[in-house]
N, C-alpha and C positions, 0 to 999 in steps of 0.2 A: 909649414909646409913650402918646401921649393915650388915656387912658381914657374921657373925658366924650363924652357924645354929644350930636350937633346938635339943633336941631328938629326938621329932616326925620325925623331915625333916631329919634327919641322918638314922632313923630307915627307911624311904622311900627309902632314895638312896640306901639301902642295898637291898631292897625289888626289887627295879629297877634293881640293877646291879645281883642280881641272877636271876631275869627272863630273860634277854637279855643275859645272860653267860650260860644258860640251857637248854632254852627252843629254842632258835635261833640254827638250825644246825649249826655245826662246820662248816661244808664244804663252805655254805653259808657265814659265817663270816670269811673263810680263805680267800675266795675270795677278800673279801671288803678290807680286810689287807694288800694284796699283788697288790688291784688295778685292780684287772682282771673284765673283763667285766660279770654282771649278766645277765642270761638268764630271758626271760618272767617268766618261771615257776620257777626259783628262787626268783623273787620278789613278784609271787603271792602266792607262798608257804610262805614267813616270815610274808606277810601284813594278810593272813588268819589266822596263828598262833596268831598274836596280836590283831586280831578281836575278834578271840575264847577269849582270856583272857582280851576284854573290854580295850585294849591299842591301836588300831589304829586310834583312832579318838578323841583323848581326847581334842580337839580345836574343836570339833563341839559343840551344844548346847547338853545338859543333855537330852533332849526328843529325838535325834537321836543318842544317843551312847558317846558323850561327858562325860568330867569330869569337876565338879567343883571343880576345884583343884586351891589352891592359884598360884601366880607367881612362888612362890620358887619351889615349886611342879612341875611345867612346865617345868621349869628350869632344874633339878634334872633328870627330865624322858629325856628329849633330850640329855643331859651330858651323862649320862650312856648309853644311846644306842647307842649314837655314838662313846664313847670309848670302848664299845665292839665289835665295829666293826659291829653291825647287821645294817643291811639294813633299813633305814627309811622309812615308809609308801608310798607308791607310791605316789609322791608328786603332781601330775595331779589329782590324787583322793583325796586325804587328806586334802593337802592345798591350791587346787585351787579350781576346781570347785566344790568340797564337799561343803566349808563353802560359796562359792556363790549362790548355790542352796538353802542352808540351811537360808540364810539370807534375798534371794529375789525372791526364787521362791515360786510358789503358792502352795497350799496343797498337790495337786495332782502330780505335777512333784516333789515332794520331797518323798512322797511315790512311786513314780515311781522308783525313782534313787537314793536315799540316801542309804537305804539296799545293794543293788547291788554294789554302790562305795565303802561301808565301808569293804565289802566281797572280792571285786576284781572280783567278778564274771563280772564286768565290767572295763575294763583295758582303762582308757582315756587317750587321748592326745590333745597337745593345737594346735588350730589353731587361731595364733595372728598375726605374722609376717608374711611379703610379699616379694618380691623383688622391693627394692626402700621404704619399710615401716618398717621399723625395729624401730630404735631408735625413728622415727616420724610415732609411729603406726596411729596416728590419720589421716593419708593420705591412708589408705588401702582402696583398691578398689574392694575386694569382695563382689561380688554384692548378695542381696536375695531379688529378687521382689515378692511382695505376689499377689500369683493367687488364690482368692477363698479361700479355707481352707489350702493352701500349700505355701511354700516359693520356688521360683525356685533360686537355688544358683549357679553363676557363678565365676570362678576366680582361683589365686592361692595362696597358703601358702606356707612358707619355713621355712627351720632349725626346722621342727617337730620333735621335740625328741620322739624317741621311736615309730613314727607314723606306723612301721611296726609291734607293737604289738597291737596298738589300734583298740578297738572294737567301740568306739565311740570317736568322736572330739568334743571338746566345741568351738565353732568357734565365732571370731566377724566379721561380715557381715556389708555393707552398705544396710540399708535398706530406708533411705530418700536422693537420692543422690542433692537435692536441699538444704537441712540444712547444716549448720555448719559442717566443720570435725568433731568436735567431739558429735554434736548433733545429727547424722544420723546414729548412730551405733546400732547395736543389737546385744545379747547374746543368739547365737541358738546352740541346742545341736543335732547334725547329726550321726547318725548310718555310719559307715565306711563302711558297706555292701552293703549300698544302690548305685543302678546301676549309672553310672557317675562318681564315685570317683576314681581315679589312683593315687598310691602312689609309689614314684619313688626315691630308696636311694641315699643318697648323701655320697662316701666314704669319709673319715676324712683323715688328714695327720698323725694319728697316728696307720692308717690301719684299722680301725674299722667302722662298720655301725652303726651310731647312730642316725643320722638325717636324715631327707627327705625332698623331695617335695611333695607336694600333691595339684591335681587337680580337680577342679570341674568342669562339663560339664553338665548344666543342671539337677543337682540334685533336686531331690522332696524331702522336706522336710516339715512333718506337724506343720502348725502353733502353735498347743500345744506343740511343742518342744521349743519353745520360752520362754526364763527366763524372768521373771519380766515384765516390759513393753518395748513395742518398742520403739528403738532410745533412751534407758538409758542404751546400753552396756557398753559406755565410764565408766560410772559410776562405774560400776561392776569389770569392768577391772581394774579402779585403786584400788578397794578394793582388788581384788584377786593379783594384784603385788606388794602389799604391803605385803601381807603374803608370797610372794614367795620372796622379799628382806630379811625377816627377819630369814628366813631359809637358805637362802643363804650363811649367816655367819658361819654356821659350825664348831662353837668351839670345839664340843667335838671331831669331825672328825681330826679336826686339832692338836689337843691332842694327838690323837692317833697316827697320822703320825709325830709328835716330838718322842714321847715313841719308833717308829720302826726305826726314822733316829737314836737315840742313841742307840739302839740295834746294828745294823747294823756298824755304825762308831765303834764300840768296837770290831770287828772282825778284823782281820789281812789278809788284801787284797793281794793275790801273794806272803804272804810271808812278807809283808811290815808292818811298824809300822801303828797299827788302827790309824784310822784318827780323832777320839776322841781327841788324845795328841796333836793335831797339835792347838796351841793357836788360831789363826786367823780362823780356823773354828771354835772353840769353841764361839770365839768373834760374828759371825754370828748367828750362833744358838741361842746364850743368847740372841741377839737383837729381833729376831723372837718372841721367847719366851715371853719377856717384852711386845711387841707390841699384841701377843697372850691374856695376862694377862688383858692387857687394854679393848681389846674387850668383854673379857667375863663380865667384869664389866660392859661395856656400855651395853651389851646384856642384863643383871641383872637391868639395870635401866629402858630399854624400857619394858621387862617384866613387871615390876612392875607398869610402868605406863597406862598399857593397860586397866585396868578398869578404868580408869578415863575419858577414851576416850569416846565422843558421840556413841552409838551404830552404828555400820557400817561405822564409819570413822577409818584411821589408823594413825599411828604416822610417822610422817617424820623423825624421827629418824632413823625409819628402811633402809632407804635409804645409814645411816653412818656404819650399819651392813654389808650391801651388799657391800660397798665399800671396806671397810678395811678387811673384812671376804675375799673377792676373793683375794685381795693382799696377805694377809698372806698366803691363800692356794697356790699361785703361789711360794711365795718364797721358801715354804717347798719342793715343787717338783724342784727347782733348786738346794737345799741342798741334795735331794735323788739323784740327778743326779752325783752331788759332790762326795757323798760317793761311789756309784759304780763304777764309774770313765768311765776307757775303755768299761768294761762289758755292760755299758748303751747302747753303738753304734750299734752293730748287734742285730737287732730283725725283725722277720717276723710274723705278725698276719694272722688269717683268720678273716672272717666278722661278727662272734660271738665275736670276742676281745680279742682270745686267742692267746699267743703265740704259734706257730707250731716248730721253732727251736732254742730251747735256747742256747745261747751260754755263757759259764762261768756259774757262781753259779745260780742257779733257782731263788732266792731272787732277782735277778739284772734285769730279763726279762720285768718286767713291769716299770723299772724307768723312760724308754724314752718315751714308748707309754702314761704315766701318764702325763709327762711333756708337751708333744705336747697337748695333751686333754685339760689340765686345763687352755691353753692359752684362752680359751672360756669363762673362769668366770668371766673376767673383761669387758664381751659383754651382755651375757645373762641376763634376768631377769631385764635389763635396764642398757646399757652401764655405765660405771663408769662417763663418762663425764655427761653424764644425770643427776647420781645420785651426783655430785657436783653443779650443778644448782640447784637440789630440794635443797640441803643443803642449799645453799646461799640464796634461796629466802624464803622456808618456816620455817627455824632455825634459820638463821640470819639476816635475813628481809634485804638483802640487795638489 
């Protein structure tokens, strides 16, 4: 694989770098850099700026605002966005439900939802996991019983990220209880303002509120909100999860964290010797950088192979990106904890994710919450154990 960039590609990289570092507000990028929680307004503001410049939905079909970019351009776009600490477009909108609607939805449902999804007029959340149905998602029990021109939905979803922000939820529901597990599931769009929906927060070990339980009690949903065919939702979910796993690699975000760790490690903590001078610390940081470079090369190969795939199919190598990317992100939060040392211990956060009473330097206050929060990345998007099974079966043929 030729890893050198052409003059046009270098110019494109510079264009993306200029955009993300000048158009996205510094106040929002600073929050991302420090690991501080973003508000709904932060996320919507950033996405609308990108959408106004045609850069929010580059992975969508051109007819719906996408870009006919080369794989290298897609990579450079993502890399510069992440290294600039600009929020990625709302994943539930742009990487998850948007591509599913564009690929499998009717023309009517595309027209209803895609423009508002791109502009963040609708803020989506994801209704997949349930109590007892996480990694074994096909065992989900939320029912959507068809009655005339409506579905009546009953059940519960859990770990619904940013569900308290959600205007709509894209939901996997069992529509044929007599079918085999994967064959009786449908992909349904539900207005979160419908009567019978209750959102209850789950407060996390990092002190913030990010995920929720969502309960459905005889919620009526128009049949026209079904995406694609009834009982084909499992196929659409696999398509969606392939997109999610590719995004979870977050190579550019990890590069930005490496740069931040080096910056902080060069400071004198409490008058002591900067940690960057410690040989053992440098060895650990270098080891992660080597793994990150290998992940970057793998991501480039996966992106380059995407156009060879049959339309609607996903590259199983996305599981490698998810697996290794999540491990590297966790390693970097551990190194950041080592850098800030005892200042990482005392913290108190409000429910919007902001430290209330920092002790020690301001830059140290997010180290512990970030460390605790990133324990989740090896689980969501399909646990790392599940990814190893996919890799052994679909790639290695074991």
